[in-house]
NUTI-873298 format. One record per residue (C-alpha): x, z, y. Coordinates in steps of 0.5 Angstrom, whole numbers, plus 500, padded with zeros to 3 digits. Layout:
residues N
XZY ...
//
This chain:
residues 539
500500500 506501505 508494505 501492509 501493516 498499519 492495522 490492515 484496512 484500518 478504521 478504529 474509532 471506539 471511545 466509551 470514556 464515561 460518555 465521551 467528554 467530561 472535563 472536571 465537571 463530575 458528569 463522567 467523561 475522562 481521559 482529558 476529555 479524550 485528549 481535548 477531542 483528538 483533533 476532532 478524532 483526527 478530522 474523521 479520517 480514522 487510524 486508531 482509537 480503541 478506549 474502553 476500560 478506564 482501570 481501577 474498578 468498583 464499576 459494577 460493570 462500568 470498568 469491565 470489572 477490573 480491580 487493578 490492571 496497572 492503574 487508572 480509576 481516579 474518575 478517569 484521571 491518572 497515569 500521567 494523563 494516560 501518558 499524555 494521551 498516548 503522546 498527543 495521539 501519536 503526535 497526530 499519527 493516531 494509534 491507541 488501542 486499549 481494552 484488556 479484560 483477561 478472562 475475569 477480574 473484579 471480586 475486589 481484585 487483590 488476587 480474588 480477595 486472597 483466593 476466597 479466604 481459604 483453600 490453601 493460600 498462594 492464590 487458592 487455584 487462581 480462580 475457578 473453584 468447585 465443590 457443591 454437588 451432594 445436595 448443595 447445588 451448583 457444580 453444573 448447569 452453566 449459566 451467566 450471560 447476565 442472568 441465572 447460574 454461573 456459580 456463586 457460593 463463597 462461605 469462606 471456602 465453602 465452595 462455588 466460584 465461576 462467573 460467566 458474567 456478573 457475580 462480581 466478575 469471578 473467572 480466572 483459572 487459565 489452566 494455572 500457568 501462574 495465572 497466564 503469566 500474571 495476565 501477560 505481565 499486565 499486558 506488557 505493562 501497557 506495551 511498555 507505556 507505548 500503547 499500539 495494541 489491545 482489544 481483547 474482551 471476551 477472549 474466548 472465555 479464558 478457559 473452561 472445561 476442566 471436567 466441568 461437564 454440563 452444557 447440552 440444551 438447545 432447541 427453542 427454534 435455534 435460540 439466538 442472541 449474539 450480544 445478549 437478549 434472545 429471551 435470556 436463559 443463556 440462549 437455552 444452552 449450547 455453550 460447549 464447555 464454559 468457553 472456547 476450549 481447545 487450550 485457548 489456542 495455545 494461549 492465543 499463541 502466548 499473547 502473540 509471542 509477547 506482542 511480536 516483541 513490540 513491532 506494530 502492536 496489534 491484537 483484536 479479539 472479541 469473540 462470541 461462541 456457538 460458531 463465532 465465525 469459525 472461532 474467528 478463523 481459528 484464532 487468527 490462523 497461521 500468523 501466530 495467534 491474534 492479528 484480528 477478530 470480530 464478532 456480533 454477527 453484524 450486530 444483530 437485528 437481521 438487516 438484509 442483503 442476503 444476511 450480510 452477504 451470507 455472513 461475510 461469505 462464510 467468514 471469507 470461506 473460513 478465514 483463509 489466513 487471518 484478517 477480519 474486522 467488522 462493526 455495525 455498532 458498539 457499546 453492547 448493542 442497540 445503535 445501528 441507526 435505530 436497529 436497522 431502521 424500518 421505523 426504529 428511528 434514525 434516517 440520515 441517508 441510511 446512516 451515511 450509506 451504512 458507514 460507507 458499506 461498513 468501510 467497503 467490506 474486506 477487513 478493518 472496521 470498528 466505528 462506535 462514537 456517535 456512529 459518525 453523527 448517525 445517532 440512534 438509540 436513546 430511550 432511557 427510562 427504567 428509573 435512569 438505568 445504570 446497566 445491571 443487565 438491563 435492570 435484570 431483564 427489563 422490560 423485554 430487554 432494556 440493557 445497554 444504556 441506550 447506546 452509552 448516553 453522552 456524546 452531543 458536542 454542542 446543540 445550545 450548550 448545557 448538557 450538549 457540551 458534554 459536561 457542566 454537570 448532570 451526566 451519569 446517563 441522561 442526554 438524549 434530546 434527539 441527539 442534541 439536534 445532531 451535535 458535532 457543532 451543528 453538523 460541522 456547519 452542514 456540508 452534506 451532514 452525516 458527519 461531513 459525509 463520513 469524514 469525506 468517505 474515510 479520507 477518500 477510502 485511504 486513496 483506494 487500495 482496493 477497499 483497504 486491502 482487496 479481496 471481495 467477491 459478491 454479486 448475486 442480487 435480489 433484495 434490497 441491493 447488496 453488491 460486490 467487487 473489491 480487487 487488489 493488484 489488478 485494480 477492481 472497484 464495484 460497490 453497490 448499496 441500496 438497503 431500502 428507502 425506495 429507488 432500486 435498479 440493478 441490471 449490470 453490464 460494466 466493462 468499458 471504459 467505466 470510471 465512476 469514482 469522484 465521490 459525494 456518497 455516490 447517488 447511483 446512475 449508470 446508463 450502460 446496462 443498469 444502475 439506478 440507486 436512490 433510496 439508501 443510495 450507493 454506487 462505487 466505481 472503478 471498473 
//
């Protein structure tokens, strides 16, 4: 097992710092809050933490609009705090991955402030500028994910600029080599501070079509949301030209060349394209681009054995050289404990099964804070919304605030131990009963079973590194083998609340693993699983 890179098969714990723990009483989580909880994070059995943006920002998109890539926003702390976080994490053998938002900046970034002044300054070509059409309308039909045209008029230059996200997030022009180098220099700044890798936000959005061709319309029956609301006009187009351009592959190689100078440094790309699985394979091919990629394909509402099997199988067929990373939840989508629940309310047994399923797929995994507690989506009132995405598309889409509410640390403490001050988003009362403190007292709580499984998984090379081979099963059973260096492990999951039976002859002798998650029974020719049960055995 030692011959494999640390990130292969790793469990990566995503921290949304605004909502993790507040130590200075302003209602917003901070870097010191992460430091305070490193022992808890270590107890989960994870290998790395991925910290969402904490850089200087006007916070129009809560840190994904960066105004200074080389400094910490004061609400989160200081560079000294960050250096302490790195040192304390490494003392506990926890790797540290940070977000890098490369495709766009804040409109308050010095680069854009200069670029927008006129057409002749030193940064004039650092962003995507275009003249209006003769009638004054936008250069083409590209749309922003957050609603409306992807073009914003700038009166200083008398031109439009491109923003694939908020108007306050102008897109950089990666066709300009000076931009690419400046971006890489910012990445290297954090490598020199000791980070172990990067989660690269919207990495396939770096390049745009230089000819600014219109995106073609998409038939209504093919409109699907992948990380965005399905009633969003963004889904009405094939996004052939505003992202995922061929030139981006060369930039992935430039990123890899930089990271290869820092042994052990890893890149994880967030990818959302017209064919995200194919793009993941392209961006991780040949060992000279990204180390890993993940997409929104298992962050959807489709919860069926067939969909999971087909999605993973397709990626396996496409990605013959790279390494996958899977996630069921993150800071952009409804929490999986609600999203995949038939009642839209968390079911502890299902949450436990889903964590085991995620950690049994081939690849590395990302676990979102609170997923280990089985937290469901919080219902945030419109008057409390902070997310501009949700405010724009309310009520058919309530935005991302429901998955971003504060972590519940203590059931009886004020504000659940998250802060001594009213939090930036309201605490969910249902979450309070699922607090860390409460679950630590219960031997078979969702938290305890999560930690037990992740610790046990480290002893299983088949689950960490093995190939995957699915068994053709009927709903609601998902089953597959994981194989590695002559060993083979059978994994069977019941995705339904009712008892299920899978007829399957296992070779003798058959050894069921010593695992508290196992709720299935094998009687010689079939496996019986309780509702939301799983059966994992070495065969």
